[in-house]
C-alpha positions as CSV (number, residue, x, y, z in Angstrom):
1,M,0.0,0.0,0.0
2,L,1.4,3.3,-1.0
3,N,2.0,6.0,1.6
4,P,0.0,9.1,0.4
5,H,2.9,11.4,1.5
6,E,5.6,9.3,-0.3
7,G,7.6,11.5,-2.8
8,Q,6.5,14.7,-1.2
9,A,8.7,17.1,0.9
10,L,7.0,18.4,3.9
11,Y,7.6,22.1,4.9
12,A,6.4,23.8,8.1
13,P,3.8,26.5,7.5
14,P,5.0,30.1,7.9
15,V,4.7,31.4,11.5
16,P,2.8,34.6,12.0
17,A,5.1,37.6,12.5
18,P,5.1,38.7,16.2
19,G,3.9,42.1,17.2
20,P,6.5,44.9,18.2
21,M,8.4,44.0,21.3
22,V,8.0,46.3,24.3
23,P,11.4,47.8,25.2
24,P,12.7,46.5,28.6
25,A,12.5,49.1,31.4
26,S,16.3,48.8,31.7
27,M,16.7,50.7,28.4
28,F,15.6,53.9,30.0
29,G,17.3,55.9,32.6
30,N,15.9,57.7,35.6
31,V,15.2,61.4,34.8
32,P,14.2,63.7,37.7
33,G,10.8,65.0,37.1
34,Y,9.8,62.2,34.8
35,E,9.7,59.3,37.3
36,D,6.2,58.2,36.2
37,T,7.0,58.2,32.5
38,L,6.4,54.9,30.9
39,A,7.4,53.4,27.6
40,G,4.7,53.6,24.9
41,G,1.9,54.0,27.3
42,G,2.9,57.4,28.6
43,G,2.6,58.7,32.1
44,G,-0.8,60.3,31.8
45,Y,-1.6,64.0,31.5
46,L,0.5,66.2,33.8
47,P,-1.2,68.8,35.9
48,P,0.1,72.3,35.1
49,P,2.0,74.2,37.9
50,M,0.0,76.8,39.9
51,P,0.6,80.3,38.4
52,L,3.1,82.4,40.3
53,H,0.6,85.3,40.5
54,P,-3.1,84.9,41.0
55,N,-5.0,85.6,37.8
56,R,-7.3,88.7,37.8
57,D,-10.9,87.7,38.5
58,P,-13.1,87.8,35.4
59,E,-15.4,90.8,34.9
60,P,-19.1,90.2,34.5
61,A,-20.0,90.3,30.8
62,P,-22.3,93.1,29.5
63,V,-25.5,91.6,28.0
64,Q,-27.0,93.0,24.9
65,Q,-30.7,93.7,25.1
66,D,-31.8,93.8,21.5
67,W,-33.1,90.3,21.0
68,N,-35.3,90.9,17.9
69,I,-35.6,88.0,15.4
70,P,-35.5,88.7,11.7
71,S,-38.3,87.5,9.5
72,I,-38.2,86.3,5.8
73,T,-40.6,87.3,3.1
74,E,-43.1,85.0,1.4
75,D,-41.1,85.3,-1.9
76,V,-37.9,84.1,-0.2
77,A,-39.8,81.2,1.4
78,R,-41.2,80.1,-1.9
79,E,-37.9,80.5,-3.7
80,R,-36.0,78.3,-1.2
81,F,-38.8,75.7,-1.3
82,I,-38.5,75.5,-5.2
83,M,-34.7,75.2,-5.1
84,Y,-35.1,72.3,-2.5
85,A,-37.7,70.4,-4.6
86,S,-35.5,70.9,-7.7
87,G,-32.6,69.2,-6.0
88,Y,-34.4,65.8,-5.9
89,C,-35.0,63.8,-9.1
90,C,-37.9,62.0,-7.4
91,Y,-39.7,65.2,-6.3
92,N,-42.4,66.7,-8.4
93,N,-41.9,70.5,-8.0
94,A,-45.7,71.2,-8.3
95,P,-46.2,71.6,-4.6
96,A,-43.3,74.1,-4.4
97,K,-44.5,76.1,-7.4
98,D,-48.3,75.9,-7.0
99,G,-48.8,75.5,-3.3
100,V,-50.5,78.4,-1.5
101,I,-48.8,79.7,1.6
102,T,-51.4,80.2,4.3
103,N,-49.2,81.0,7.4
104,M,-45.6,81.9,8.2
105,Q,-44.6,81.7,11.8
106,A,-41.2,82.9,13.1
107,F,-39.7,81.4,16.2
108,N,-37.1,82.9,18.6
109,T,-34.3,80.2,18.7
110,Y,-31.1,81.0,20.7
111,R,-27.9,79.0,20.8
112,Y,-25.4,79.4,23.6
113,R,-21.9,78.1,22.9
114,L,-19.1,77.8,25.4
115,E,-15.5,77.3,24.2
116,T,-12.6,76.5,26.5
117,F,-9.3,76.5,24.8
118,T,-6.8,74.3,26.8
119,E,-3.2,73.1,26.6
120,S,-2.2,69.7,28.0
121,R,1.1,67.8,28.3
122,S,2.0,64.2,28.6
123,T,5.2,62.3,28.4
124,E,6.5,58.9,27.3
125,W,9.6,57.1,26.7
126,A,10.1,56.6,22.9
127,T,12.6,55.1,20.6
128,K,13.7,55.5,16.9
129,P,16.3,54.1,14.7
130,Y,19.7,55.7,15.6
131,E,21.0,57.9,12.9
132,G,23.9,59.6,14.5
133,E,22.1,62.0,16.7
134,P,24.0,63.4,19.7
135,A,23.3,61.6,23.0
136,D,22.8,64.3,25.5
137,F,21.5,62.2,28.5
138,Y,22.5,63.9,31.7
139,T,24.8,66.4,30.1
140,Q,22.5,68.9,31.8
141,T,19.4,68.7,34.0
142,A,16.4,67.9,31.8
143,P,13.7,70.8,32.0
144,R,10.5,69.9,33.6
145,P,7.5,69.2,31.2
146,W,5.8,72.6,31.8
147,E,9.2,74.4,31.6
148,I,9.8,73.5,28.0
149,P,8.8,76.5,25.7
150,V,6.4,75.7,23.0
151,T,4.8,78.0,20.3
152,G,1.1,77.3,20.3
153,P,-1.4,77.7,17.5
154,S,-4.0,80.6,17.2
155,L,-6.6,80.7,19.9
156,F,-9.3,78.0,19.6
157,Q,-7.5,76.0,17.0
158,N,-6.8,72.3,17.7
159,H,-3.2,71.3,17.3
160,E,-0.6,68.8,18.5
161,E,3.2,68.9,18.8
162,N,5.7,66.2,19.8
163,I,8.9,67.4,21.2
164,K,12.1,65.5,22.2
165,V,12.8,66.5,25.8
166,P,16.3,68.0,25.9
167,Y,19.0,66.0,27.8
168,T,17.1,62.7,27.8
169,S,18.5,61.1,24.7
170,S,20.8,58.0,24.7
171,N,21.7,55.4,22.2
172,K,21.1,51.7,23.0
173,P,21.4,48.3,21.2
174,C,18.2,47.3,19.6
175,H,16.2,45.0,21.9
176,T,14.3,43.4,19.1
177,C,17.1,42.0,16.9
178,S,19.9,41.9,19.6
179,A,21.7,44.6,17.7
180,S,22.1,42.5,14.5
181,G,19.9,44.7,12.3
182,K,18.1,41.6,11.0
183,M,15.3,39.2,12.0
184,P,14.4,35.7,10.6
185,C,11.9,35.8,7.9
186,H,8.5,34.6,9.2
187,E,7.3,33.6,5.7
188,C,9.9,30.9,5.3
189,N,10.8,30.4,9.0
190,G,14.4,31.7,8.2
191,S,15.3,28.9,5.7
192,G,15.2,31.2,2.7
193,T,13.2,28.7,0.7
194,K,9.5,27.6,0.4
195,A,7.8,24.6,-1.1
196,C,7.3,24.9,-4.9
197,W,3.8,26.0,-5.5
198,V,3.6,24.1,-8.6
199,C,4.6,20.6,-7.4
200,N,3.9,21.2,-3.8
201,G,7.5,20.3,-2.9
202,S,7.7,16.9,-4.6
203,G,9.9,17.9,-7.5
204,R,7.5,16.1,-9.9
205,R,4.4,17.0,-11.6
206,G,1.8,14.9,-13.4
207,G,3.3,11.7,-12.2
208,D,6.8,11.1,-13.4
209,S,7.3,14.5,-15.2
210,P,9.9,16.7,-13.6
211,C,8.8,20.1,-12.3
212,S,10.2,22.8,-14.5
213,Q,9.3,25.4,-12.0
214,C,11.9,24.4,-9.3
215,N,14.1,22.2,-11.5
216,E,13.1,19.1,-9.5
217,R,14.3,20.8,-6.2
218,G,10.9,20.8,-4.7
219,K,11.5,24.3,-3.4
220,E,12.2,27.8,-4.5
221,N,13.6,31.0,-3.0
222,C,11.3,32.8,-0.6
223,S,10.0,36.0,-2.3
224,K,9.7,37.9,0.9
225,C,13.3,37.7,1.9
226,H,14.8,36.9,-1.6
227,G,16.2,33.7,-0.3
228,N,18.3,35.3,2.5
229,G,16.3,33.8,5.3
230,T,16.3,37.2,7.1
231,K,14.7,40.6,6.8
232,E,15.5,44.0,8.1
233,C,14.6,44.6,11.6
234,E,11.4,46.8,11.7
235,T,12.3,48.3,15.1
236,C,15.9,49.7,14.2
237,K,15.4,49.6,10.4
238,G,18.7,47.7,10.2
239,K,20.6,50.4,12.1
240,R,21.3,48.0,15.1
241,Q,21.0,50.9,17.5
242,L,18.1,52.8,18.9
243,L,17.9,56.4,20.2
244,T,15.9,56.4,23.3
245,Y,14.4,59.7,24.6
246,I,11.4,61.2,26.5
247,N,8.8,62.4,24.1
248,L,6.6,65.4,25.3
249,K,3.2,65.6,23.7
250,V,1.6,69.0,23.8
251,E,-2.1,69.2,22.7
252,W,-4.1,72.3,22.3
253,K,-7.8,71.6,22.2
254,N,-10.8,73.7,21.8
255,N,-13.6,72.1,24.0
256,V,-17.1,73.2,22.7
257,E,-20.5,72.7,24.2
258,D,-23.8,74.1,22.8
259,Y,-27.1,74.7,24.5
260,V,-30.2,75.5,22.3
261,V,-33.2,77.0,23.8
262,E,-36.3,74.9,23.1
263,Q,-38.3,76.7,20.4
264,N,-41.4,74.4,20.1
265,S,-41.5,74.8,16.2
266,G,-41.5,71.1,15.6
267,L,-38.0,71.3,14.1
268,E,-35.6,69.0,15.7
269,V,-32.6,70.7,17.4
270,N,-29.9,68.5,15.6
271,N,-30.8,70.1,12.3
272,L,-29.4,73.4,13.6
273,S,-25.8,72.1,14.0
274,D,-25.0,72.8,10.4
275,V,-26.3,76.4,10.2
276,T,-25.2,79.7,11.8
277,G,-27.2,82.5,13.2
278,K,-26.9,86.2,13.9
279,T,-24.4,86.8,16.7
280,L,-26.0,88.8,19.4
281,F,-23.2,88.6,22.0
282,K,-19.7,87.4,22.1
283,N,-17.2,87.6,25.0
284,A,-13.7,86.2,25.4
285,Q,-11.6,86.2,28.6
286,Y,-9.1,84.0,30.4
287,M,-11.9,82.9,32.7
288,L,-15.5,83.8,32.0
289,Y,-18.4,84.8,34.2
290,P,-21.8,83.3,33.1
291,V,-24.2,85.4,31.1
292,Y,-26.9,86.9,33.4
293,G,-30.1,88.8,32.6
294,F,-31.0,87.0,29.3
295,P,-34.7,87.3,28.4
296,D,-34.9,83.4,28.5
297,P,-33.9,82.2,31.9
298,S,-33.0,78.7,30.7
299,L,-30.1,80.1,28.7
300,S,-28.7,81.9,31.7
301,Q,-29.0,78.7,33.7
302,A,-27.3,76.7,31.0
303,S,-24.5,79.4,30.9
304,D,-23.9,79.2,34.6
305,R,-23.8,75.4,34.5
306,L,-21.4,75.1,31.6
307,V,-19.1,77.7,32.8
308,R,-18.7,76.1,36.2
309,E,-18.3,72.5,34.7
310,H,-15.7,73.6,32.2
311,Q,-13.6,75.5,34.7
312,A,-13.7,72.6,37.1
313,K,-13.2,69.9,34.5
314,Y,-10.4,71.3,32.3
315,S,-8.2,73.0,35.1
316,Q,-7.5,69.5,36.6
317,N,-5.0,68.1,34.0
318,S,-4.7,71.0,31.5
319,R,-4.0,74.7,31.4
320,I,-7.0,76.9,30.5
321,L,-5.7,79.5,28.0
322,Q,-8.9,81.2,27.0
323,Q,-12.6,80.9,27.2
324,Q,-15.2,82.3,24.8
325,Q,-19.0,82.4,24.9
326,T,-21.3,83.2,22.1
327,I,-25.1,83.8,21.8
328,E,-26.6,83.4,18.4
329,L,-30.1,84.1,17.3
330,I,-31.1,81.3,14.8
331,P,-34.1,82.3,12.7
332,I,-36.5,79.5,12.1
333,T,-39.7,80.0,10.0
334,K,-42.5,77.5,10.0
335,V,-44.3,77.7,6.7
336,T,-47.8,76.3,6.3
337,Y,-49.1,75.8,2.8
338,K,-52.0,74.2,0.9
339,W,-51.8,72.0,-2.0
340,K,-54.5,69.9,-3.7
341,G,-56.7,70.4,-0.6
342,G,-54.1,69.1,1.9
343,I,-52.3,71.2,4.5
344,H,-48.5,70.7,4.7
345,V,-45.5,72.4,6.4
346,Y,-41.8,73.0,5.8
347,Y,-39.2,74.9,7.8
348,I,-36.6,77.5,6.7
349,Y,-33.8,78.1,9.1
350,G,-30.4,79.5,9.7
351,N,-28.6,82.3,8.0
352,E,-28.2,79.9,5.1
353,H,-32.0,79.5,4.7
354,Q,-31.7,75.7,4.9
355,V,-35.1,73.8,4.1
356,K,-36.4,71.0,6.1
357,V,-39.5,69.2,4.6
358,P,-40.9,66.4,7.2
359,D,-43.2,65.0,4.4
360,Y,-43.1,66.2,0.8
361,P,-46.4,65.5,-0.7
362,A,-45.5,64.7,-4.3
363,T,-42.8,62.0,-4.8
364,C,-42.4,59.2,-7.3
365,C,-40.4,56.0,-7.6
366,C,-37.4,56.5,-9.8
367,S,-34.6,54.3,-10.8
368,I,-31.1,54.9,-12.3
369,M,-30.5,52.9,-15.5
């Protein structure tokens, strides 16, 4: 009885490549002020130092008293409705053109926005392939994280910078490849060859016919490592050495929260996120006072709550650089119209005169050929 595996060379399947190795803690030195800094995972966000001099208390913001809402004309309402219907291939524009407007009702809708612009700093031990950079570890005392000067972006603009902390750099042998610059190829298990894909390693094809693909060897050079059995170390990129240093990540972030006064128009609040309104009030300071004396008490209450929450939340692990609060009046017009005996509504809102139609009365089924 023939052995089904007779005449076939057996090759071990390729072993999956391992993930990146975590550098051992012994690679990194002890730097005063950075004792909690970890490799890769960072040491968490670092609380900013207390200011040397107390900051001046914020002044109460003046509140504008003119809270009139603009209204749109019937011609504008009809024009925007026609443009809306024309943008849909499945909409018959007859309701927009021939519908009779019976009522236009404007709603006072206010949006309060609080922006708190912060700077936060965190550190981690990092490595990169060594390319001849000077190793300055302990040549001088490393500055503390919040002592390092950094040029920030414009106010209320998100940005991130990564900075090599001075006097923390040293070069070390690569821990992944033991400073050889190479690693075994995981496609061929370091042998440099793989079973011939034509004859499956037997050297023969179609019975006794010799395999021309591998010249009867039953194997061919690994295409991944070109027959070398090794590949360049991905950690040190073949340099054999690594530069280790403390990386300081500085993050500027504009933390924004909105409150929209309930307007009872029937238009959902989330539709307003993409539009702008008329700016009634804007105030920016290092630390803000809430807005008081607004005609709608719910907005004043929301301002008080958000200002307190932001100042408590973002002063713990970041430095508040500036706060800004804005009140916008967002116009919403609910248009009621009659078409073919039915009563229907649509909304026009924002400075952009966006249109929202809950249920357009004349649609058809269309298909794209």
